[in-house]
Jmol script that loads the backbone (N, CA, C; Angstrom):
load data "model"
ATOM      1  N   MET A   1     -29.553 -35.330 -37.857  1.00  0.00           N
ATOM      2  CA  MET A   1     -29.660 -33.910 -38.048  1.00  0.00           C
ATOM      3  C   MET A   1     -29.943 -33.228 -36.699  1.00  0.00           C
ATOM      4  N   PRO A   2     -29.242 -32.159 -36.388  1.00  0.00           N
ATOM      5  CA  PRO A   2     -29.530 -31.447 -35.144  1.00  0.00           C
ATOM      6  C   PRO A   2     -30.839 -30.667 -35.264  1.00  0.00           C
ATOM      7  N   HIS A   3     -31.487 -30.509 -34.137  1.00  0.00           N
ATOM      8  CA  HIS A   3     -32.757 -29.790 -34.120  1.00  0.00           C
ATOM      9  C   HIS A   3     -32.517 -28.290 -34.185  1.00  0.00           C
ATOM     10  N   GLU A   4     -33.419 -27.600 -34.821  1.00  0.00           N
ATOM     11  CA  GLU A   4     -33.374 -26.147 -34.907  1.00  0.00           C
ATOM     12  C   GLU A   4     -34.299 -25.563 -33.845  1.00  0.00           C
ATOM     13  N   PRO A   5     -34.007 -24.350 -33.355  1.00  0.00           N
ATOM     14  CA  PRO A   5     -34.897 -23.753 -32.362  1.00  0.00           C
ATOM     15  C   PRO A   5     -36.267 -23.456 -32.961  1.00  0.00           C
ATOM     16  N   LYS A   6     -37.333 -23.676 -32.155  1.00  0.00           N
ATOM     17  CA  LYS A   6     -38.687 -23.465 -32.662  1.00  0.00           C
ATOM     18  C   LYS A   6     -38.994 -21.985 -32.839  1.00  0.00           C
ATOM     19  N   ARG A   7     -38.538 -21.146 -31.891  1.00  0.00           N
ATOM     20  CA  ARG A   7     -38.839 -19.710 -31.957  1.00  0.00           C
ATOM     21  C   ARG A   7     -37.544 -18.925 -31.791  1.00  0.00           C
ATOM     22  N   ARG A   8     -37.553 -17.722 -32.317  1.00  0.00           N
ATOM     23  CA  ARG A   8     -36.361 -16.872 -32.182  1.00  0.00           C
ATOM     24  C   ARG A   8     -36.311 -16.283 -30.779  1.00  0.00           C
ATOM     25  N   HIS A   9     -35.116 -16.002 -30.310  1.00  0.00           N
ATOM     26  CA  HIS A   9     -34.950 -15.367 -29.014  1.00  0.00           C
ATOM     27  C   HIS A   9     -35.230 -13.880 -29.160  1.00  0.00           C
ATOM     28  N   SER A  10     -35.899 -13.311 -28.172  1.00  0.00           N
ATOM     29  CA  SER A  10     -36.265 -11.904 -28.231  1.00  0.00           C
ATOM     30  C   SER A  10     -35.032 -11.025 -28.032  1.00  0.00           C
ATOM     31  N   VAL A  11     -35.193  -9.741 -28.367  1.00  0.00           N
ATOM     32  CA  VAL A  11     -34.108  -8.777 -28.206  1.00  0.00           C
ATOM     33  C   VAL A  11     -33.766  -8.602 -26.729  1.00  0.00           C
ATOM     34  N   ALA A  12     -34.783  -8.613 -25.865  1.00  0.00           N
ATOM     35  CA  ALA A  12     -34.544  -8.472 -24.427  1.00  0.00           C
ATOM     36  C   ALA A  12     -33.748  -9.653 -23.875  1.00  0.00           C
ATOM     37  N   ARG A  13     -34.060 -10.859 -24.355  1.00  0.00           N
ATOM     38  CA  ARG A  13     -33.336 -12.039 -23.882  1.00  0.00           C
ATOM     39  C   ARG A  13     -31.883 -11.992 -24.337  1.00  0.00           C
ATOM     40  N   LYS A  14     -31.661 -11.542 -25.566  1.00  0.00           N
ATOM     41  CA  LYS A  14     -30.294 -11.403 -26.067  1.00  0.00           C
ATOM     42  C   LYS A  14     -29.535 -10.343 -25.268  1.00  0.00           C
ATOM     43  N   GLY A  15     -30.235  -9.246 -24.921  1.00  0.00           N
ATOM     44  CA  GLY A  15     -29.609  -8.186 -24.133  1.00  0.00           C
ATOM     45  C   GLY A  15     -29.224  -8.644 -22.741  1.00  0.00           C
ATOM     46  N   LYS A  16     -30.076  -9.475 -22.129  1.00  0.00           N
ATOM     47  CA  LYS A  16     -29.766 -10.007 -20.802  1.00  0.00           C
ATOM     48  C   LYS A  16     -28.534 -10.901 -20.844  1.00  0.00           C
ATOM     49  N   ARG A  17     -28.419 -11.681 -21.901  1.00  0.00           N
ATOM     50  CA  ARG A  17     -27.284 -12.589 -22.029  1.00  0.00           C
ATOM     51  C   ARG A  17     -25.988 -11.830 -22.250  1.00  0.00           C
ATOM     52  N   ARG A  18     -26.061 -10.738 -23.022  1.00  0.00           N
ATOM     53  CA  ARG A  18     -24.850  -9.985 -23.354  1.00  0.00           C
ATOM     54  C   ARG A  18     -24.533  -8.869 -22.366  1.00  0.00           C
ATOM     55  N   ALA A  19     -25.298  -8.743 -21.294  1.00  0.00           N
ATOM     56  CA  ALA A  19     -25.095  -7.656 -20.329  1.00  0.00           C
ATOM     57  C   ALA A  19     -23.756  -7.767 -19.618  1.00  0.00           C
ATOM     58  N   SER A  20     -23.227  -8.974 -19.484  1.00  0.00           N
ATOM     59  CA  SER A  20     -21.972  -9.164 -18.754  1.00  0.00           C
ATOM     60  C   SER A  20     -20.750  -9.053 -19.656  1.00  0.00           C
ATOM     61  N   ILE A  21     -20.929  -8.768 -20.939  1.00  0.00           N
ATOM     62  CA  ILE A  21     -19.811  -8.706 -21.878  1.00  0.00           C
ATOM     63  C   ILE A  21     -19.272  -7.280 -22.004  1.00  0.00           C
ATOM     64  N   ALA A  22     -19.727  -6.363 -21.167  1.00  0.00           N
ATOM     65  CA  ALA A  22     -19.348  -4.959 -21.279  1.00  0.00           C
ATOM     66  C   ALA A  22     -17.845  -4.771 -21.066  1.00  0.00           C
ATOM     67  N   ILE A  23     -17.278  -3.777 -21.718  1.00  0.00           N
ATOM     68  CA  ILE A  23     -15.856  -3.460 -21.590  1.00  0.00           C
ATOM     69  C   ILE A  23     -15.635  -2.717 -20.281  1.00  0.00           C
ATOM     70  N   SER A  24     -14.648  -3.135 -19.527  1.00  0.00           N
ATOM     71  CA  SER A  24     -14.323  -2.474 -18.270  1.00  0.00           C
ATOM     72  C   SER A  24     -13.011  -1.717 -18.401  1.00  0.00           C
ATOM     73  N   ALA A  25     -12.827  -0.719 -17.560  1.00  0.00           N
ATOM     74  CA  ALA A  25     -11.607   0.077 -17.578  1.00  0.00           C
ATOM     75  C   ALA A  25     -10.440  -0.748 -17.052  1.00  0.00           C
ATOM     76  N   SER A  26      -9.258  -0.582 -17.634  1.00  0.00           N
ATOM     77  CA  SER A  26      -8.087  -1.331 -17.185  1.00  0.00           C
ATOM     78  C   SER A  26      -7.588  -0.772 -15.860  1.00  0.00           C
ATOM     79  N   SER A  27      -6.998  -1.642 -15.055  1.00  0.00           N
ATOM     80  CA  SER A  27      -6.514  -1.227 -13.745  1.00  0.00           C
ATOM     81  C   SER A  27      -5.180  -0.507 -13.867  1.00  0.00           C
ATOM     82  N   ILE A  28      -4.914   0.373 -12.917  1.00  0.00           N
ATOM     83  CA  ILE A  28      -3.688   1.172 -12.913  1.00  0.00           C
ATOM     84  C   ILE A  28      -3.035   1.031 -11.543  1.00  0.00           C
ATOM     85  N   SER A  29      -1.744   0.770 -11.536  1.00  0.00           N
ATOM     86  CA  SER A  29      -0.995   0.742 -10.287  1.00  0.00           C
ATOM     87  C   SER A  29      -0.015   1.913 -10.271  1.00  0.00           C
ATOM     88  N   ILE A  30       0.491   2.240  -9.101  1.00  0.00           N
ATOM     89  CA  ILE A  30       1.423   3.349  -8.924  1.00  0.00           C
ATOM     90  C   ILE A  30       2.820   2.782  -8.728  1.00  0.00           C
ATOM     91  N   CYS A  31       3.787   3.344  -9.454  1.00  0.00           N
ATOM     92  CA  CYS A  31       5.184   2.910  -9.309  1.00  0.00           C
ATOM     93  C   CYS A  31       5.679   3.299  -7.914  1.00  0.00           C
ATOM     94  N   LYS A  32       6.272   2.347  -7.202  1.00  0.00           N
ATOM     95  CA  LYS A  32       6.747   2.625  -5.846  1.00  0.00           C
ATOM     96  C   LYS A  32       8.008   3.480  -5.832  1.00  0.00           C
ATOM     97  N   ASN A  33       8.724   3.533  -6.957  1.00  0.00           N
ATOM     98  CA  ASN A  33       9.960   4.295  -7.009  1.00  0.00           C
ATOM     99  C   ASN A  33       9.718   5.757  -7.381  1.00  0.00           C
ATOM    100  N   CYS A  34       8.995   5.993  -8.480  1.00  0.00           N
ATOM    101  CA  CYS A  34       8.828   7.371  -8.969  1.00  0.00           C
ATOM    102  C   CYS A  34       7.388   7.884  -8.877  1.00  0.00           C
ATOM    103  N   LYS A  35       6.455   7.059  -8.380  1.00  0.00           N
ATOM    104  CA  LYS A  35       5.063   7.431  -8.129  1.00  0.00           C
ATOM    105  C   LYS A  35       4.279   7.828  -9.390  1.00  0.00           C
ATOM    106  N   THR A  36       4.631   7.305 -10.552  1.00  0.00           N
ATOM    107  CA  THR A  36       3.873   7.566 -11.767  1.00  0.00           C
ATOM    108  C   THR A  36       2.878   6.435 -11.996  1.00  0.00           C
ATOM    109  N   PRO A  37       1.721   6.725 -12.616  1.00  0.00           N
ATOM    110  CA  PRO A  37       0.765   5.658 -12.912  1.00  0.00           C
ATOM    111  C   PRO A  37       1.321   4.683 -13.944  1.00  0.00           C
ATOM    112  N   ASN A  38       1.027   3.401 -13.755  1.00  0.00           N
ATOM    113  CA  ASN A  38       1.643   2.354 -14.552  1.00  0.00           C
ATOM    114  C   ASN A  38       0.669   1.187 -14.623  1.00  0.00           C
ATOM    115  N   SER A  39       0.718   0.386 -15.677  1.00  0.00           N
ATOM    116  CA  SER A  39      -0.105  -0.817 -15.712  1.00  0.00           C
ATOM    117  C   SER A  39       0.529  -1.866 -14.800  1.00  0.00           C
ATOM    118  N   PRO A  40      -0.277  -2.674 -14.118  1.00  0.00           N
ATOM    119  CA  PRO A  40       0.271  -3.615 -13.138  1.00  0.00           C
ATOM    120  C   PRO A  40       1.103  -4.724 -13.784  1.00  0.00           C
ATOM    121  N   HIS A  41       2.073  -5.222 -13.050  1.00  0.00           N
ATOM    122  CA  HIS A  41       2.956  -6.328 -13.441  1.00  0.00           C
ATOM    123  C   HIS A  41       3.791  -5.980 -14.676  1.00  0.00           C
ATOM    124  N   THR A  42       4.183  -4.723 -14.834  1.00  0.00           N
ATOM    125  CA  THR A  42       5.054  -4.309 -15.928  1.00  0.00           C
ATOM    126  C   THR A  42       6.150  -3.409 -15.387  1.00  0.00           C
ATOM    127  N   VAL A  43       7.233  -3.305 -16.136  1.00  0.00           N
ATOM    128  CA  VAL A  43       8.341  -2.431 -15.763  1.00  0.00           C
ATOM    129  C   VAL A  43       7.919  -0.992 -15.990  1.00  0.00           C
ATOM    130  N   CYS A  44       8.271  -0.101 -15.067  1.00  0.00           N
ATOM    131  CA  CYS A  44       7.948   1.320 -15.198  1.00  0.00           C
ATOM    132  C   CYS A  44       8.754   1.905 -16.351  1.00  0.00           C
ATOM    133  N   LYS A  45       8.068   2.622 -17.239  1.00  0.00           N
ATOM    134  CA  LYS A  45       8.737   3.170 -18.419  1.00  0.00           C
ATOM    135  C   LYS A  45       9.543   4.416 -18.101  1.00  0.00           C
ATOM    136  N   THR A  46       9.224   5.117 -17.008  1.00  0.00           N
ATOM    137  CA  THR A  46       9.942   6.340 -16.694  1.00  0.00           C
ATOM    138  C   THR A  46      11.226   6.092 -15.904  1.00  0.00           C
ATOM    139  N   CYS A  47      11.194   5.153 -14.949  1.00  0.00           N
ATOM    140  CA  CYS A  47      12.386   4.933 -14.130  1.00  0.00           C
ATOM    141  C   CYS A  47      13.061   3.584 -14.376  1.00  0.00           C
ATOM    142  N   GLY A  48      12.350   2.592 -14.952  1.00  0.00           N
ATOM    143  CA  GLY A  48      12.948   1.301 -15.258  1.00  0.00           C
ATOM    144  C   GLY A  48      12.966   0.324 -14.107  1.00  0.00           C
ATOM    145  N   TYR A  49      12.201   0.578 -13.055  1.00  0.00           N
ATOM    146  CA  TYR A  49      12.180  -0.302 -11.887  1.00  0.00           C
ATOM    147  C   TYR A  49      10.991  -1.246 -11.949  1.00  0.00           C
ATOM    148  N   TYR A  50      11.158  -2.449 -11.385  1.00  0.00           N
ATOM    149  CA  TYR A  50      10.081  -3.417 -11.235  1.00  0.00           C
ATOM    150  C   TYR A  50      10.261  -4.114  -9.906  1.00  0.00           C
ATOM    151  N   LYS A  51       9.257  -4.019  -9.034  1.00  0.00           N
ATOM    152  CA  LYS A  51       9.287  -4.601  -7.682  1.00  0.00           C
ATOM    153  C   LYS A  51      10.491  -4.133  -6.881  1.00  0.00           C
ATOM    154  N   GLY A  52      10.843  -2.860  -7.000  1.00  0.00           N
ATOM    155  CA  GLY A  52      11.927  -2.279  -6.227  1.00  0.00           C
ATOM    156  C   GLY A  52      13.322  -2.548  -6.752  1.00  0.00           C
ATOM    157  N   LYS A  53      13.468  -3.189  -7.910  1.00  0.00           N
ATOM    158  CA  LYS A  53      14.777  -3.490  -8.469  1.00  0.00           C
ATOM    159  C   LYS A  53      14.918  -2.838  -9.836  1.00  0.00           C
ATOM    160  N   LYS A  54      16.087  -2.343 -10.155  1.00  0.00           N
ATOM    161  CA  LYS A  54      16.379  -1.742 -11.453  1.00  0.00           C
ATOM    162  C   LYS A  54      16.481  -2.852 -12.484  1.00  0.00           C
ATOM    163  N   VAL A  55      15.606  -2.788 -13.498  1.00  0.00           N
ATOM    164  CA  VAL A  55      15.545  -3.859 -14.492  1.00  0.00           C
ATOM    165  C   VAL A  55      16.099  -3.403 -15.837  1.00  0.00           C
ATOM    166  N   ILE A  56      15.690  -2.201 -16.276  1.00  0.00           N
ATOM    167  CA  ILE A  56      16.161  -1.689 -17.568  1.00  0.00           C
ATOM    168  C   ILE A  56      16.702  -0.278 -17.387  1.00  0.00           C
ATOM    169  N   GLN A  57      17.489   0.144 -18.343  1.00  0.00           N
ATOM    170  CA  GLN A  57      17.993   1.512 -18.332  1.00  0.00           C
ATOM    171  C   GLN A  57      16.912   2.416 -18.925  1.00  0.00           C
ATOM    172  N   ALA A  58      16.401   3.345 -18.105  1.00  0.00           N
ATOM    173  CA  ALA A  58      15.335   4.237 -18.563  1.00  0.00           C
ATOM    174  C   ALA A  58      15.895   5.336 -19.453  1.00  0.00           C
ATOM    175  N   LYS A  59      15.002   5.862 -20.282  1.00  0.00           N
ATOM    176  CA  LYS A  59      15.426   6.934 -21.205  1.00  0.00           C
ATOM    177  C   LYS A  59      15.642   8.239 -20.510  1.00  0.00           C
TER     178      LYS A  59
END
end "model"
wireframe off; spacefill off
backbone 0.3
color backbone group
């Protein structure tokens, strides 16, 4: 049988452990072709370029 903890962990101890789990803002890169904000490593939705090359036909 596994052992059970003798005492409960306090709220402060739980808070210290969970302090690094906070949600962070996502990063934004700028499209080099049309200069619109874009998520990194994705095709630009406005112009259809990725890394300076035309990948898809934009709307």
